[in-house]
C-alpha positions in Angstrom: 62.0 97.1 136.9 64.3 100.1 136.0 62.9 103.6 136.2 62.5 103.8 132.4 59.1 102.1 131.7 58.6 100.0 128.6 56.1 102.7 127.3 59.0 105.1 127.5 61.2 102.7 125.6 58.6 102.5 122.9 58.4 106.2 122.7 62.1 106.6 122.4 62.3 104.1 119.5 59.5 105.8 117.6 61.4 109.1 117.8 64.9 107.7 117.0 66.2 108.1 113.5 68.1 105.1 112.3 71.1 107.1 111.2 73.6 104.3 110.7 75.7 105.3 113.7 75.8 102.8 116.6 73.0 103.5 119.1 70.1 104.1 116.6 71.4 101.3 114.4 71.6 98.8 117.2 68.2 99.7 118.6 66.7 99.5 115.2 68.2 96.2 114.4 67.2 94.7 117.7 63.7 96.0 118.2 62.6 98.5 115.6 60.9 96.0 113.3 58.3 95.5 116.0 57.7 99.3 116.0 58.0 100.1 112.3 57.1 96.8 110.8 54.2 94.4 110.9 53.4 96.6 113.3 92.9 106.6 85.3 92.8 106.9 81.7 90.0 108.6 79.9 87.5 106.0 78.7 88.5 106.7 75.1 92.0 105.4 75.9 91.0 102.0 77.4 93.9 99.9 78.6 94.3 96.2 77.9 93.5 95.4 81.5 90.2 97.3 81.3 87.7 94.5 81.9 84.8 96.3 80.2 86.6 96.2 76.9 87.1 92.4 77.0 85.1 89.9 75.0 82.7 87.6 76.9 85.1 84.7 76.5 88.1 86.7 77.7 86.0 88.0 80.6 85.1 84.5 81.8 88.8 83.7 81.9 90.1 86.7 83.9 91.9 85.8 87.1 90.3 86.3 90.5 91.9 85.9 93.9 89.1 86.1 96.4 88.0 82.5 96.2 91.3 80.8 96.9 93.8 83.6 97.8 95.6 82.7 94.6 94.9 83.7 91.0 92.6 81.4 89.1 90.3 81.8 86.1 86.8 83.1 87.0 85.3 80.4 84.7 86.8 77.6 86.9 86.2 79.2 90.4 84.1 76.9 92.6 82.0 79.7 94.1 79.3 82.3 93.2 81.7 85.0 92.3 81.2 88.3 90.3 83.9 90.8 89.3 82.9 94.5 88.9 85.6 96.2 86.9 86.8 99.8 87.5 85.7 101.2 84.2 82.1 100.2 84.8 82.3 102.0 88.2 83.7 105.1 86.4 81.0 104.9 83.7 78.3 104.8 86.4 79.5 108.0 88.0 78.9 106.7 91.5 80.7 108.5 94.3 80.9 106.0 97.1 81.7 102.3 97.7 78.1 101.4 98.8 76.7 102.9 95.5 79.3 100.9 93.6 78.1 97.8 95.3 74.6 98.4 93.8 76.1 97.5 90.5 76.9 93.9 91.7 74.3 91.2 91.1 73.2 89.3 94.2 74.0 92.0 96.8 71.2 93.6 98.8 72.0 97.3 99.0 69.4 99.6 100.8 70.1 103.3 101.5 68.6 105.0 104.6 69.8 108.6 104.4 72.7 110.7 103.3 75.3 108.3 104.7 73.7 105.1 106.1 73.3 101.8 104.2 72.1 98.2 104.9 74.2 95.9 102.8 74.5 92.1 102.8 74.2 89.0 100.6 71.8 86.1 101.1 69.9 87.4 104.0 70.1 89.0 107.5 70.3 92.6 106.2 70.2 95.6 108.6 72.1 98.8 109.2 74.5 96.8 111.3 74.5 93.7 109.1 77.2 91.4 110.6 77.6 88.4 108.2 79.5 90.0 105.3 83.3 90.4 105.3 84.5 93.5 103.4 88.1 94.1 102.5 90.1 96.8 100.7 93.6 95.8 99.5 93.6 93.2 102.2 92.5 95.5 105.0 89.3 94.4 106.7 86.8 97.2 106.9 84.4 95.6 109.4 84.4 96.9 113.0 84.8 94.6 116.0 82.2 96.8 117.7 79.3 95.0 116.0 81.0 92.9 113.2 79.6 95.2 110.5 80.8 98.1 108.5 80.5 101.8 109.2 79.9 102.7 105.6 80.2 106.5 106.2 83.9 106.0 107.1 84.9 103.8 104.1 86.0 105.7 101.0 88.6 105.9 98.3 89.0 107.6 94.9 86.5 105.8 92.7 88.9 106.2 89.7 91.5 104.2 91.6 89.5 101.0 92.0 90.7 98.3 89.7 87.9 95.8 90.5 85.6 94.6 93.2 85.4 90.8 93.6 82.3 89.5 95.4 81.8 86.0 96.7 78.2 85.2 97.6 78.3 82.5 100.2 80.7 81.6 103.0 84.4 82.5 102.6 85.4 81.7 106.2 87.8 78.9 105.3 90.3 81.5 104.0 88.9 84.9 105.2 87.9 83.9 108.7 85.0 84.5 111.1 82.2 86.9 109.9 82.6 85.8 106.2 79.3 84.0 106.8 77.2 85.1 103.8 79.8 86.5 101.6 83.1 88.4 100.9 83.6 91.8 99.2 87.2 92.3 98.1 88.0 95.8 96.8 91.2 95.9 94.9 92.8 99.3 93.9 95.0 99.9 91.0 98.8 99.7 91.3 100.6 103.1 91.3 102.1 102.3 87.9 98.5 102.3 86.4 97.7 105.8 87.9 100.5 107.9 86.5 100.0 111.5 85.5 97.4 113.9 86.8 93.6 113.6 87.5 91.1 116.2 88.5 87.4 116.0 89.0 84.7 118.3 90.3 80.9 118.6 90.2 77.7 119.0 92.1 73.9 119.2 92.0 71.1 117.1 93.3 72.2 115.1 96.3 75.6 116.8 96.2 76.3 120.3 97.4 79.6 119.7 95.7 82.5 117.3 95.3 86.1 117.5 94.1 89.0 115.0 93.7 92.7 115.3 92.7 95.4 112.7 92.1 98.9 112.7 90.8 101.2 109.7 90.1 104.9 109.6 89.2 108.0 107.5 89.3 109.6 106.6 92.6 113.2 106.7 91.3 114.3 103.6 89.5 112.4 101.2 91.8 108.8 101.9 91.0 105.9 104.3 91.1 103.8 106.4 93.5 100.5 108.2 93.7 98.9 110.7 96.1 95.2 111.8 96.1 92.8 114.0 97.9 89.0 114.2 97.7 86.1 116.0 99.4 82.4 115.2 99.1 79.5 117.3 100.5 76.2 115.5 100.6 73.0 117.4 100.7 70.3 116.3 103.1 67.7 113.6 102.1 64.0 113.8 102.7 62.1 112.8 105.9 59.1 110.7 105.2 56.4 113.3 104.6 58.3 115.9 106.6 60.6 117.7 104.2 64.3 118.2 104.7 65.8 115.5 106.9 68.7 117.8 108.1 71.2 115.0 107.7 73.8 116.7 105.4 77.2 115.1 105.4 80.8 116.1 104.5 83.7 113.7 104.0 87.3 114.6 103.3 90.0 112.1 102.6 93.6 111.9 101.3 96.0 109.0 100.7 99.0 107.6 99.0 100.3 104.4 97.4 103.9 103.4 96.5 104.7 100.1 94.6 108.4 99.3 94.6 110.3 96.5 92.7 113.1 95.9 95.2 114.6 93.1 93.2 113.7 90.6 90.5 111.8 88.6 93.1 110.7 91.1 95.7 107.9 93.6 95.6 106.9 96.1 98.3 103.7 98.1 98.5 103.1 100.9 101.0 99.8 102.7 101.2 97.6 104.6 103.5 94.6 106.9 104.0 93.6 109.8 106.3 89.9 110.9 106.6 87.6 113.1 108.5 83.8 113.3 108.3 80.9 115.4 109.6 77.2 114.4 109.7 74.4 116.8 110.8 72.3 115.2 113.5 68.8 116.8 113.8 68.1 115.1 117.1 71.0 116.6 118.9 71.4 119.8 116.7 75.1 119.0 116.7 77.4 117.5 114.1 78.5 113.9 114.5 82.1 113.3 113.6 84.2 110.4 112.2 88.0 110.4 111.7 90.8 108.0 111.3 93.8 106.8 109.3 95.3 103.5 108.1 98.6 102.2 106.9 99.3 99.0 104.9 102.7 97.4 104.2 102.8 94.4 101.9 105.9 92.5 100.8 105.8 89.7 98.3 108.6 87.4 97.1 108.1 85.3 94.0 110.2 82.2 93.7 108.7 80.8 90.4 105.4 80.7 88.6 103.8 78.5 91.3 105.5 79.5 94.5 105.5 82.8 96.4 105.3 84.2 99.9 103.4 87.3 101.0 103.5 89.2 104.3 101.1 92.0 105.1 100.9 94.4 108.1 97.9 96.7 108.7 97.3 99.4 111.3 93.9 101.1 111.4 92.9 103.9 113.8 89.3 105.2 114.0 87.3 107.7 116.1 83.6 108.4 116.2 81.4 110.8 118.2 77.6 110.5 117.6 76.9 113.6 119.9 74.0 111.7 121.7 75.0 108.5 123.3 78.6 107.3 122.7 82.1 108.0 121.5 84.6 105.4 120.3 88.4 105.3 119.8 89.7 102.1 118.3 93.1 100.8 117.2 93.5 97.6 115.0 96.7 95.8 114.3 96.8 92.9 111.8 99.6 90.8 110.6 99.2 88.0 108.0 101.5 85.7 106.2 100.6 83.3 103.3 102.6 80.9 101.2 101.6 79.4 97.9 103.3 76.3 96.4 102.6 73.1 94.5 103.1 69.4 95.3 103.6 67.3 92.3 101.8 68.4 89.2 98.2 68.2 90.5 98.1 69.9 93.9 98.2 73.6 94.6 98.5 74.7 98.3 97.9 78.0 100.0 98.8 78.0 103.7 99.2 80.9 106.2 98.3 82.5 109.5 97.7 85.7 111.2 97.6 87.7 114.4 94.9 90.3 115.0 94.4 92.6 117.9 92.1 95.5 118.6 91.8 97.8 121.6 89.0 100.3 122.1 87.7 103.0 124.5 84.0 103.6 124.3 82.7 106.6 126.2 79.0 107.0 127.2 77.4 110.4 126.5 74.1 109.3 128.0 74.6 106.3 130.3 70.8 106.0 130.9 70.4 105.2 127.2 73.5 103.3 126.2 76.9 102.3 127.6 79.4 99.5 127.3 80.7 97.7 130.4 83.7 97.8 130.6 84.3 100.9 128.6 87.7 99.8 127.4 88.7 96.4 126.1 91.5 94.6 124.2 90.8 91.5 122.1 93.2 89.2 120.3 92.8 86.5 117.6 95.3 84.0 116.2 94.5 82.0 113.1 96.0 79.5 110.7 94.5 78.4 107.4 95.3 75.9 104.6 93.8 75.0 101.3 94.6 72.3 98.8 93.3 72.4 95.3 93.6 68.9 93.8 93.2 68.1 90.1 91.5 64.7 90.3 90.9 64.5 86.5 93.3 66.4 84.3 91.8 69.6 83.0 88.3 68.3 84.1 87.6 67.8 87.8 89.1 69.9 90.7 88.5 69.4 94.4 89.3 72.2 96.8 89.6 71.4 100.5 90.2 74.2 103.0 89.9 75.1 106.6 90.7 77.9 109.0 91.3 77.5 112.7 90.9 80.6 114.9 91.4 81.3 118.6 89.6 84.4 119.9 89.0 86.0 123.3 85.2 85.5 123.1 84.6 81.9 122.3 88.1 80.3 122.2 88.6 77.8 119.3 86.6 78.0 116.1 87.0 75.6 113.1 85.6 76.6 109.7 86.1 74.0 106.9 84.9 73.9 103.3 84.9 71.5 100.4 84.4 72.7 96.9 84.5 71.1 93.4 84.5 72.4 89.9 83.9 70.2 86.8 85.0 71.7 83.5 82.5 70.3 81.0 84.4 72.0 78.2 86.2 75.4 77.7 82.8 77.2 77.8 80.9 75.3 80.5 81.7 74.7 84.2 79.7 73.2 87.0 80.6 73.7 90.7 79.4 72.9 94.2 80.4 73.6 97.8 79.7 72.7 101.4 80.9 75.1 104.0 80.8 75.9 107.7 81.2 79.5 109.0 80.6 81.3 112.2 80.0 84.9 113.3 81.9 85.3 116.5 80.5 87.6 119.3 81.6 91.2 119.6 81.4 94.1 122.0 77.7 94.5 121.4 76.8 90.9 122.2 78.8 90.7 125.4 79.1 94.2 126.9 76.3 96.5 125.9 73.9 98.0 128.4 70.8 99.8 127.0 68.3 101.9 129.0 70.0 101.3 132.3 69.8 97.5 132.4 66.6 96.9 130.3 68.7 95.1 127.6 72.3 93.9 128.4 74.9 91.8 126.7 75.8 88.4 128.0 79.3 86.9 128.3 77.8 83.5 127.7 76.6 84.5 124.2 78.5 82.3 121.7 79.1 82.2 118.0 76.3 82.1 115.4 76.8 79.2 112.9 75.8 78.3 109.3 76.2 75.2 107.2 75.9 76.3 103.6 75.2 74.1 100.5 75.8 75.6 97.0 75.6 74.5 93.4 76.4 76.5 90.3 76.8 76.5 86.5 78.6 78.9 84.2 78.2 78.8 80.4 79.2 80.8 77.4 76.3 80.1 75.1 77.9 81.9 72.1 80.1 84.9 71.5 77.2 87.2 72.5 75.6 85.5 75.5 76.9 84.1 78.8 75.0 83.0 81.9 75.9 82.2 85.5 73.4 80.5 87.9 73.8 79.5 91.5 71.4 77.9 94.0 72.0 77.8 97.7 70.5 76.3 100.9 71.8 77.6 104.3 71.0 76.2 107.7 71.7 78.6 110.6 71.9 77.8 114.3 72.6 79.7 117.6 71.3 83.0 116.1 71.1 86.0 118.4 67.8 86.3 120.3 66.4 87.8 123.5 65.7 85.9 126.7 62.2 87.6 126.7 59.8 89.6 124.8 61.6 93.0 124.8 58.4 95.1 124.9 56.6 93.0 127.5 59.2 91.3 129.5 58.4 89.0 132.4 61.8 89.5 133.8 64.5 92.3 133.5 67.2 92.5 132.4 66.5 91.1 128.9 69.7 89.4 127.7 71.2 88.1 124.5 71.1 84.3 124.0 71.7 81.9 121.1 68.1 80.6 120.9 67.5 81.4 117.2 67.6 79.1 114.2 66.7 79.4 110.6 67.3 78.6 107.0 67.6 80.5 103.7 67.3 79.2 100.2 67.4 80.9 96.8 68.5 81.2 93.2 70.8 83.8 91.6 71.0 84.3 87.8 73.2 86.6 85.9 73.1 86.9 82.1 75.4 89.0 79.9 74.5 89.9 76.3 76.6 91.8 73.8 74.3 92.2 70.7 76.8 94.7 69.2 80.4 95.5 69.9 79.4 98.9 71.4 76.4 97.6 73.4 76.7 95.5 76.6 73.7 94.4 78.6 73.8 92.7 82.0 70.6 91.3 83.6 70.3 89.6 87.0 67.6 88.1 89.1 67.7 86.9 92.7 65.1 84.9 94.5 65.4 84.3 98.2 63.2 82.7 100.8 64.0 83.0 104.5 62.6 81.5 107.7 64.0 82.5 111.1 62.4 81.5 114.4 63.1 81.2 118.1 63.6 77.7 119.4 61.0 75.8 121.4 60.6 77.3 124.8 62.0 80.8 124.0 60.0 83.9 125.0 61.5 86.0 122.2 58.6 87.1 120.0 60.6 89.4 117.7 63.4 87.3 116.2 61.8 86.8 112.8 61.0 90.5 112.4 64.5 91.4 113.5 66.2 89.2 110.9 63.9 88.9 107.9 64.7 92.3 106.3 65.4 91.1 102.8 63.3 91.1 99.6 62.2 87.8 98.2 62.9 89.0 94.6 65.3 91.5 93.0 65.7 92.3 89.3 68.6 94.4 88.0 69.3 95.6 84.4 72.4 97.5 83.2 73.1 98.8 79.7 76.5 100.2 78.6 76.3 101.8 75.1 79.2 103.6 73.3 77.0 105.6 71.0 80.0 107.3 69.5 83.7 107.7 70.2 82.9 110.8 72.1 79.6 109.8 73.8 78.8 106.9 76.2 75.6 106.1 78.2 75.1 103.7 81.0 71.5 103.1 82.1 70.6 101.1 85.2 67.2 99.9 86.4 66.3 97.8 89.4 63.1 96.5 91.0 63.2 95.5 94.7 60.4 93.4 96.3 58.7 94.6 99.4 60.1 94.1 102.9 56.8 92.9 104.3 58.1 92.2 107.8 59.3 95.8 108.2 56.5 97.5 106.2 58.7 98.8 103.3 56.9 98.8 99.9 58.4 97.4 96.7 60.0 100.1 94.5 61.6 100.6 91.1 64.5 102.9 90.4 66.2 104.1 87.2 69.6 105.8 86.9 71.3 107.2 83.8 74.9 108.4 83.3 75.9 110.2 80.1 79.6 110.9 79.4 80.7 113.4 76.7 84.4 113.3 75.8 85.4 116.8 74.7 88.9 115.5 74.0 91.0 112.4 74.9 91.6 113.9 78.3 88.5 116.0 79.1 85.1 114.6 79.9 81.7 116.0 81.0 79.2 113.8 82.7 75.5 114.1 83.6 74.2 111.6 86.2 70.6 111.1 87.2 69.5 108.8 89.9 66.2 107.6 91.2 64.5 109.2 88.3 61.2 107.4 88.4 59.7 109.0 91.5 60.4 112.1 93.7 61.4 109.9 96.7 61.0 106.4 98.1 62.0 104.4 101.2 64.5 101.5 100.8 64.7 100.3 104.3 62.6 100.6 107.5 63.4 103.4 109.9 65.3 105.6 107.4 64.6 108.7 105.5 63.3 108.6 101.9 65.8 108.7 99.0 65.1 111.4 96.6 65.5 112.0 92.8 68.9 113.6 92.0 70.7 115.0 89.0 74.3 116.2 89.1 77.0 117.2 86.7 80.7 116.3 86.7 83.9 117.5 85.0 87.0 115.2 84.7 90.4 116.2 83.4 93.4 113.8 82.9 96.7 115.6 82.5 
């Protein structure tokens, strides 16, 4: 038995804040439930592509790309997909990507402190949730360190987001491993749609202050460009019953985008971001740091209306220092090519492939608490994918068959197929269904982590987690005022991560990761849009989910259910957008989230309001209130409490 006793381990966990950076997040995800639980234009000048201004019928026929990597009408998409338009994000006044994701039905978004979030779809939520693929303009945001997202490092100018497409359910046949429970695809506006100047500033409540600036112009005769810069200073949140949490945060970022029309057939996009962040850490009395930059180059050649080729290259560098246990430097290189074409009059193909490599260097600041062995590693993945959409009955029945083959350095070959159908009852009604297989491949945490000097270690024999997902859905436009979208799902999981022993009372040490877990989730998702008046839009959503995870027969892991069942059984969301007058708009948002019984988090309600006054076609004043129903509340176990906040904002387009 190592020198650190299990009593000391318990004591360490009880005094570790789950701050969203790696060590505390990992420890919380793995064992804390046992400790904490059962135990561009002003809105007045809306453009034609502003989705919020479309009728319900037009909205259901907008094109989405996330389901099939090709444009297709939302109404006909054979998946549980939702599109959040950029103008709704602007009207909400949110300042971060995680807060924008709160606006999307079906996602579970829980905030822990000034910078940490637990975000997922259809189960398995945690601060290091690892079953949701997140992309921005084709760049994957998940880290190979633990297959999740460091949300404090992901940012962009909110005004530059064109839309966020979300698929609830597997998307691995096209997007690859880790797209197990869903895909979030953030698409930013082209440079041509962000011309002129933009300035924004404000503060109050949870913000010590924030400011943003952007300017767009012409890039000669070939196209357009934009450059931006922003800074956000978050005030500290509240410790549970202990006042100031001392977790203030600053994040600074700048970036650019250039869209060039090289010829009648060829387009080239170049874009990139550079960021630096600082987070106060009350445990070390030092400031954690994050920094990095990324570059994307994307070339597209269009041959005709049904045939095109696209090549994308991504380089992403990131660094992190949590001041207590680890530092990380990581480089990611990603190349992908896809080709779209038709065969005959009833088959649409998308084929492609990619090469992905990442190298890291993870330093240990306290080897007795956490380290990775080896400290440096390089991993490569090669993949090919194909999808065929077949029109079996003209304008009625479509069958979509797809699959992705990957070869990775952890488990070798992985095959992830899917079969989807959509039946168009009429122009206002569509039924769809899907059967899919997806995997979550191992990562650095699973194979190479060492916690508490050998108490808990990774295992090179740990293999991929698997899911077989079954889905059915129906979309309907009841009349010009009301539309509804319903989906039901049943997922069977196997080879889930578990321990070789009861972590707190092990019969043998070290405790290792194994694939002895299994489970299932089932649920219903309902979204209704109602437009009783041209100036009033209401969106209501309800999610029911039931989850059961357990260790397989013979396992000595007593904590797997508590470690994975961190999701509410019920969620209700309401959103009202009301243009009271040409110069005054209000967006009100209410949500009720059921209790997280397994981790001892009570059910809570929250109410947010954003009011925008347009002093002129180019100048706006906004007042944003969040969490107005109570002084503070907890949203996830192990975090601080999220307090009431009111802040103001000034926006100028020039």
